[in-house]
N, C-alpha and C positions, 0 to 999 in steps of 0.2 A: 861301204861302210857307210851308214847314216850320221851327218854331222848335227853340229848344236843347231837347235830350233828347228826340226823334222820330226817332230812327235806324229802321232796320230792324226789323221785328218778326215773327219768324216763329213758328207755333203747329203743333201735331201732337198731337192731331188738330185740323183746323183749324175754329173754331166756324162755326157754321150761320149766323149772322147778327154781323158785327163792321165796326165804322166806327171808324177811326183819326182822331181830330180833329186833324191833323198843324197846323193854324194856332193849335192852343191850346198853352199849356204843359204839360210834364209834373209828375207829383206826384213831389218830391224826399224820397227816406227820409232821416232824420235820426236822432239820438238821444233826439230828442221823439216820433219817430213811436211810436204805439201799436196794439195790436188791441182792438176793442172787440167784445164777444159779448153775445148777445141770450140771453134764459131765457123762456121761457113755459110753461103750462099743458099737457099731452098725456099720451095715454095710455099711448104708449112710453115709456122711460126714456131711451133715445137721444135722442128728438126732445124734449126739455125743456131742454136747454141746448147751446148752441154753444162753450161752453168748452175741452173736450177738442180740437176741432179748430181754435180759437185759439192754443192752446199748441202743436201741433204744428206750425201755420205761422210760429210766430215762434220755433220751434228751427228749421226750414227756413230761415227769412231770416237766423238767425245762421251758418249754415253757410255761404249764398249770399255775405251782406254781411260778416260778422263783428259784426254788432250784433243782440241779440233784442230785439224791441220789448216793452214792458212791455203785459201783458193785463190787461184791465179790463172789468167789466160794464156795459153800457152800460144807462142808466137810461131811457131810451126818449126823452129830449129832444133837442134840436138839437144835432147834432156841431159844436163850435167848427170855424172854420177852421184846416186846419192841416196835416199829415202822418198822419193816423190812417186806417186800416182799420177798416170796419166792417161785421163779419158779422151777418147780420140772417133772420130768418124772415117769407116774405111769407105770405099766406093761405093752408091748406091746405085739401082736399077736406073735403067735410060729407058722411057722417060721415068721421070721420079713419081712413084706410087701419087695416086690422088688421095687414098686413104690409109689411116693406118691399118685398117683390115689389110690390105694388099702389101703390106713391109714383111720382108723375111725377119726370122727371128735370132738367127744364128750369131754369134759373137764369139770372140778369141780373147785369150788373156793369158797375160806370162809374167812372170814373176823371178826376178834374179835379185841378187844380192844388192844391186846398183839400182833397183828400182821397178814398178810394175806399170804394166800398160794393159787397159781394156780398152777394145776396139770392135766397132761392127755398125755395118750400114745407116742405123739408123737409133734414135733416141733411147726408145725401148729397148731395144737389143744390149745397148752398151748398159742399163740400169741390170737387166739380165746377168751381166758379168760382173757388175758391183755386189750383187747379192750374193754370187758366188765367192766374191773377194771377202765378205764379211763372215760366211761362212767357215772361209779357210782360216780366217783370225787364231792365232795362238799365243798363249802367255806363259812363259818360263820366267826363271830366276833372274834374267837379264831384260826383262819386260816383254811388250808385245812384239809380233812378227808375223809377216807373211811366207808361207813355206816356196822353197823354189818349185815352181809348177808349169805346166802348159796344159793350157785349156784350148778346146775346139769344140764348142758345142750349140745345140739347136734342138729344138724341143719336138717329138714326134705328132703332137697335136697342136694344131693350132690354135682352137678354141678351149682357153682355160678359165674359166667362170666361177664365181661366187654369186649367187643373189641373196639380198637382205631387204625384209620384210618391214618397211619402215611405216606402214599405212595401216596396220593392225594395230600395233604396238609402238608407240614412239621412241625414237631413237636420237640421242642428242649427236652434235655433229663431232663431238671428241671420240664417242664410240664408234662412228663410221670409220674416222680415221683411223683407230686402232685395227678395223677391217683392211683398211687399205694399206696400213703396214705390214700386217701379216701377209697380204696379198704379194706384196713389194718383195719381202723377203723368202719366198718361197714360187716368187716367178710365175705368179696369177697375173692373167693379162687383161681380163675384164672383172668388174663388180657391179652387177646390175640392183638398181633401186629399185623396189616395188612402190611407187608412191602414191596410190591411189587404190582405194576397197572401198569396202561397204562401212568401213569404220571411220575412217579419214582420208580427206585428201589433202596432201601432205605441199604439194606445189603449189607456190604462190600467185594465184590468178585472180585478180580482183573480181571478176565477174562472176567466179564462184566461191572462193574463199571468204569474200567479204560477207557472203551472203549466210554463211553456215554458222550455225551456234555448235558450241563445245566441240569446236574443230581444232586441230594443232597441225599449224603449215609453218615450214622453214620459211625463211626471209630470202629473197632473190640474192642479197649478199653472201650470207652464208652458203648457199648452193655454188655460186661462183666461188669462193676461197676452196668450197671442199673440193668443186672439178680442178681447179689450179693446185690443190695440194697432192691429189691422185696423178695428176699429169706428171707433175715435177718427179713422184715417185716412180712412173713406170707403168702406172695401173689407169685405163681408162674406165669413166662411168658411163653406164648405159640406163637410159631412162628409160623407166615402164607407166605407162598409162592404162591402167587394164581395163578393157572395154570390148565389147558391151555389155558385159554381165560384171559382177564385182562392182556395181556403179550405183549404191544407193546414196552416197553424199553427193556426188553428181547431180542426179534426178532431184534430190531435195534441195538442192541451189536453186532450182527454178532457171538455171544458165540456159537450157536445152528446151525446145519446144518442135515435138511434143516431148515427155518426158516419164510418163506412167511406167513403161516397161522395157527390158532390154530391146525386145524388138523397136520401141520407141526410138530408143538411142542411138540404133544402127540406121533409123530412118533417114533418107538422102536429104530431108530439109534439115538435117543436124551437120552434115558433114562439115560444112564450112565452119561451123561452129567449135566443132571438134579440133579440126585442123589449125584453128588458130591459136588453139592451146599446145598442142602438139609444134608450133613454129617456135612458140616463148621456150619450149624445152628445149629444143634444137637448139636456140641460141644461147642457152645456159650452159648446157651439155655439148659444148661445141666440137670437143675432139672427138665423140663418139661417132663410130662409123656407121651404128646401129639405131634403130628406134624400135622400143618393144611395146604393141600395141595389145598385150594380152590376149584376148581371143579364146579364152577358158570358160567353164562350167557357164553359159550363155543359154538363156531361153529366147536367144533371137530366132531361133528358127531357120527358116531360107535368107532371112533377110542377113546372116553373119557373113556369107562369102563375099556379097556385094559390098559390104563394108568394110572387109578386111582388104578388099582389092580397091576401094576407092581411097583406103589411106595409105597402101602403096604406091598409088599411082601418084599421089601427092608429094611422097618421097623421092620419087625417082624424078619428079620434073624439076623445081626450082627452089626448093624450100631453103630458107636461110642456112649458110654455112654450107649448100653444095649437096649432092644428092646422098642419101642414106639407104641401107637396107633395112627392110622391115623385118621384125622378129616376132614370131608368136607361139603361144603355146598351140600343144595338140590337142585343137578344140574342133577341127573339122573334118568332117567326113568324106570318104572318097578321095578321089583326086582330081579337083578342080582346077587342073592347070591352065586353062583359059583363063580363069578370072586370078586364080594365085597361080603367076608361073612359077616353075619348078627348076627351071633353067632359063640359061640367059642372063644378060644385063641387070633386067629387073625381077629376078628371082628371090622368092622369100624364101627365110632361114627357118626351120622349125624345130621347137624345142619338145621333144619326146617324154613325156611324163609319165601318162596316166596307161595310154596301151588301150583304154576301152574307147575313146572316139576315134582315133584311128593308129591300128598297130604300126608299131616301125617297118614292119617289113612290106606294109603296104606302101607308107611314104618314100620306101627306098626304090620299090622298084615304079614308084610314079615319077622317080628322077628327083625328090627333095633332098637339099640337104639337111641335115639333121644333128642336132646337139643334144647328147645324150644327158636328159636329166632323169634319168630311170629313180622311181620313188623310193625302191630299194637299190642302193644303199646310201643314194644320194639326198635325200629329203632328213632335214634336222627341224623337225617338226613338234611343239610343244608351247603351251600357254606360261604363264609366270607362275603358276602353283608350284611350289617344289614338294607337295605332297598331294595326290589327285587319285581319285578311284578308278583310273582310267581312262577313258577317252584319249585325246590325241598327246597330253600334254607328256607321254613317255615314248614317243614314236620317236625314237632315236638309233639308227643303226651303229653299231658298233665298227671303231675300225676296221677290225679284221674283215668284214662285210667289204669294206671299201677298198682294201689290200685284194680281193680276190676278182674285184669289179676291173674292167677295162673299156675302154669309149667303145667296143662292139658289142659289149655284154650286157642284155637289157633283161632288168629282173623286176619282180612284183611281188608281194607279201601276201596278198588277198585273194581267197577263192573266188574264181569267177572272171577275172581278167584276163584277156587272152595271153599274156605273159605267163601268168600264174600256171595257166593251166594247158601250156606248152602248145599250143595251138601254132607256132610259127611253123614256116617250109623248112623241110631239111632238118629238124631238131635232132640231134644224135641222141639225147637224154630226153624221155618225156616223162620224167618223173621229177626235176630238178626246181622247176618254176623258172626258168632260164632260156634267153634265147640269144644265140651268137652269130651277130648279124655277118660274119666273115664266110657264112656257107655260101651267102648270094654273090660273093664278089664285089659287093658295092661299098667296100668299107672307106675309101674314099671320100664317099658321100657324107659319111659320119667326121664332121671337124674335129669333135672332142666333147667334153663333158661339163657340166657345173654341181657345184654344191650349193643346197638350196636350203635357205633358213624360211619357216614359217612360223608366224604368232610366237616368236620368240620375244620376251621382253628383252631389254638391251643389257642387262645385268648380267643374263646367263650366256649371252652372243660368243663372249670371246672364250670361256671356258670350255664351250661346245667346240669351239672352231679350232683349239690351239691341239687336240688330237689327232682332228679329222683330215685339217688341210694340208700336212705334208704328205699325210698318205697318198691323198688325191693328186696332189702335185706331182708325185713321182710315177703314178699311174697314167698320167698324161703326157708328162714331159719324156720319161726314159721307161716305158713298161717292158723293156728286156731285162732289167734287172731280177734275176731269178733268187728269190730270197726268203725264207720264212716269215711271217709275219711277225714273231718274235726278235728277228734280227732287224728287220725295219723299224720294230718299236724303239729299240735300243738305239737305233741310229737317230730317230727321231727326236729321242729324248737326250742326248749328245747335244745336236744342232739346236733345239730349244734351249737348254741349258744356256747356250753360249748367244742366242738372238734374243731371249726373252726380255732381258732390262729395255731393249727398244720399243717394246708393246706394252709389258708391264712392270713398270720401273719399282713398284712395291710390292714386298712379298709381304701377306699376312700369316703369321707363324703362330701356331697352337698345338700344344703338345695333346693330341687329341688320336687316342687309341682304343675305340670303342669295337666291338664287334658287331657290327651293322652294315649291309649292304648300302652303298652310295645312292639316294634316289636322285640326286643331282651333283655334278661335279662342282658344284659351290656349296654344296650343304655339307656340314658337319656335325654330327652328333658328339656330347660330350656327357662323364659323369661327374657329381658332385653338383654342388651349389654353385658354383664361381668358375670361370673358366680365364686364364692369364693369355693376353693377346700380346705378342711382338710384332711390331712391324719394321721391316729391313729395306733398306736401300739397296735395290740391286743393282744398281749403276755406280760409275766411277767418277759421276758429278757432285760435289758435294752441296747437297737441295737441302730442302725443309720438308718434310712429311708432313700433309696435312689430312687429315680424316673426319668423316663423319659416321656417326652412330644410326641405326636404324631399328624399328622394334620388331614385333612379331602378334599375328593375330591372337595366339596361345588359345584356338578352337579348334578341337580335335575332329569336329566333323568337317571344319574349313579353314586348315591351316595356311597361312599365308604371311611371306615377309616381303613387305613394301620394300624396293630399294630405296636406301638414302639417299639426301641429296648431295648433288655433285660437290664435294670440298672447293671451298675457296679461300677468299682472304680472311674471312670470318671465321671458319673453320678451326677447330681444335689443332693445335700445332703438337706432333709427335714429340714425346720429351722421356719417355720410358716404357717399360711394360704396364698395362692396365688390365683391370679385372672386370667382368661384367659376370651378369646372373642371367638366369631364363633364355628365353630365345632372343637372339640381336643379330644385327648385322653390321658389319664394317663396309666402307667405301673408302679406299685412301688413293690420293695421288702425290706425286713427287713435283717442286717447283724452284727452280734457278731463285739466286737471292735477289734476281733482279723482278720476281712475281711470274716470270713465264713459265708455262707448263712444260712437263718433261714427258712425254710418250701418254700414256692411258690409264685408265682406272684400274683397279684390284677391287675386284668384290668377294666376302666370303660371309657365309651365313652359318648361323651355329644354334643348336638347342640341346637342352638336357633333360627332355621328356625320359620319364623311365620306359624302356622295352618291356614289353608286354607278350610279344608274341614271337614264337620261333616258326622259321618259315624255310622250308627246305624244298628245291626246284628240281624237277627232272625233266630229261628230254623224253618227248613222246612220240608215237608214230602219230604222222595225221591221219584223224580219225573225225570222221563227220557222225553227226548223231549227237544224241543227247545224254549217251551215258557216259559217266564217272569213273575211269577203273578207280580201283583201291590201290590208294597212294602208298599205303604203306607194304605193299607186295611188289612195289617197283624195286629192279635190283639196284643195289646200290653202284653199279657200273653206268647207268643212267644220270646218274647224280648231276646235277650242273654248279649248284651252290646251295650255302647255308647262310642263314643270316638271321638278325633280331629287327624287330620294328616296333615302334610305339603303340601300334595301332593293326589292326586286321585289314589289309586292303589287297586287291588283286597285284599283278607285279606293274611296277612304275616303268620299265623300259619293256612296251608289250609290243614286239617284232617279231616274235617268234610263238609256235603253238609251243605250250609247255605244261605240266602238272606242276601244280603246288599241294605240299603239304604244310598247314597251318596249325600249329599246337600251342595250347595256352590253357590256363587254370582260371576258371569261371568263378568268381565268389560272390554270390548275392548279397545284396544290401539287405535285407530283411528275409523272413521266413514266409513261403506261402507258395500260390501257383504261378508259375512265368510260362510265358508264352514266347519262343526263339522262332524269328522270320529271316528271310535269306532272299536275296534276288541278286540277278547275275544278268552281264549284256554281252555280247561276245564271248560267250562262254558259260560252261554248266558246273553246280557243285552240289555235294553234298555235308552235312553237318550231322557229327555225333557229338554225344553227350553221356559220358561214364557216370550215368546214374546211382549206381549202387557203388560208386568208386572204389572199385576192387581191381581197377586198372588194366581190365579186359574189357573187349568190345563186346557184350551180350547182344542178343536179340532185344529189339525194342530200344535199342540206344543209337540207331540212328533214325535220327528225328526227322530230317528232310532228305528228299533222295531227288537226284538230277533236276536242280532248279532250269528253269527254262531260260532260254538267249533271247530274252527281251524286257528284263529288267520287272517282269510281272512277280510281285513280292509272295513266296511261298512260306505259310506259317504253319509251323508244326502243333499238334497237339498240346495243351499246356502240362506242364511235369512242375511237381513239388518239390521245392530245393528249400534246403535250410542256411538260415544267416551265418556269414561268416566260413562256411564249410566251402572247400576247393574242390571243382567238379573238372574233371579233363573235358576242355573242348577240343575237338578236332574237326578241322573243315579240308576236305578235298576239292581241289580247284582244277578243273580242263579250262585253261586260259583258250581264249580266242583272239579274234584280229576283227576289227582294230580297238574295239573297247571293251577291254576285260575288267569290267566293273566287279567287285564283289563287295557286297554290304551284307552285312549281319547285324540284326538288332534283339534287344531285350525287350520286355514288357511285364512289368510285376511290381510287387509291393516294394516301394522305396525309389523306382524308377521315373516316378512322376509321368505315367505315361510312356510310347515306345522310344526307346533312345537307342542309338548306336552302341553296340556292345564293348566297345575298345576300354572304357572306362572301368569295367568291372574285370576286366583281364590282367592276368600275371604271370610273368615266365612259370615255365614247369622247373622245379629245383634239380 
């Protein structure tokens, strides 16, 4: 029989071995609860004391319970019965691992009514145990408790990572810290920072960054503090300097010589200069056992492999802080194992993402160790625009796809790529655009996987991460859990509800119930002239909410929400619900009474544009060619979803081949002859207009047939329309990948030239 304090407990990822002692009393947390930590002798500084982790845990418990336990060094003696939490080391391997990459990651946790103990050989593994502890935290009428349980847990995959693109769009240190918090809470081992690209060189190196105009870089002090922040939480930051491609800003700086092309960047004359920058990164990111040199999408040609080899040799020689391993994107072809070792102490580690440069089966057969960064479903790609007529802004795979994935499964979304074309050896299904590497028996060479953010503005990162990361975490930690996605989603939501106060202490609440498919997780439509907004403190800290408001471009052809400024001392203090009109955004933070920040930012974007188009989406068989099927004849069984939008556009999440039926009423501003034109990219469309207004599609009312997949604009013959009369408009759209652009234009009396058609559209009653 279950006793008091033993309610339902959900974990994500689920521990590999878990025993809940429901017949035993729970551990009750109180004002007397302490966190005891152990210190020891160890060759690496991070492994000498668990005090930083104890203080992190105390701060998290304060957020969740309102009480911050006292942190005390353990003297090694018997812990008296009470409500203490003991963090301690178990025996490490002999000899002690030289780097974090060699550590085992298993931990043990035991909770009784008399106390809780988390033990592991290494700091990071103890941190994983405290993440499980936080997920187990419960509350009832008597207060907060930890259920009686025994956990013996370790991950299935050694490499569990996130990468963040801070070189294409600036990210504040605070937002990166929030990503670190999420990584900690879900036992993610690494956070890779893409620090350099064509847009920005964000690592502070005076010989480069001092020579660049309109560049944004971090301060060295900020990065050192960020590394420490992550280290304390059991997350390791990996620096990436993407070369020799993606190097426009480096070339522009004049630091290298020669410097005109990717091949110039990879010239041996530049090796020492690049290695000097690398050394500075290694000093700042001292805890990382890896350094990522990029190597993707380069035009360096035959100079690429010697360049990568030179960087690897430097890392394996005697760089600052000791030897590291080289990480590279799958950007080289063949099996250059002499230059880029696949085995042995100097082996490189390859992140397989595209499959076109080097298919995963070729890499594995050559002996390389691989990280599965399969574009589908691990890429989260998107610019800052919340509305977009296609392009990469909507290429974000749903968590359902991640739930289907595992570290040995490679997928792709684009025709022509080897994985998409089922070109892999011993592929059991040549129609599913996937390849399971386990058929080669080389799955031990696939060390894990990584979720990758590209081109994201900081305002959207967390809301894209929150539903995806827990699913990936379980697929890498405990892939043996066999549950439907609905069950995993429910478990994820339950865990997230408990942990979200640590990451996003402020909830932005608005009563929005509008039939519209969400374009982005942080965008919400609303109806009416104004919207009342409430801000709620999710934590148990009696803090102060401060917020900033942002505007909206209000341009239908280029709508954009710029992110509000980060709230600070001069920002508005929240005193109660407030109302706003039109398009606007809110960014909120929680501060303690002493002014220190609690957790991270919460963003939300609102707009009250009138919906004008009804959209129905259908599942289509994969069809090549320009012919657009009649969307009105597709069975309802193939319907995916139906929603309304304020303008006519292609799909905003462009990760599948689908059919779209767009329906609206065109009301011309004046009487006369009008020309309707349309263009598509990565897809095709046909345009209909009910000219005789009889509600039926007659011959001659299909004005445009099968637009080309090229953004070539196709114009229909002019049609005579009367002012103020509603003409039913229909667009059948067979979408494609990667950029399902759909744009329709109107040119005639009252439009003052050719204009995008949406302002003249209205919902069908």
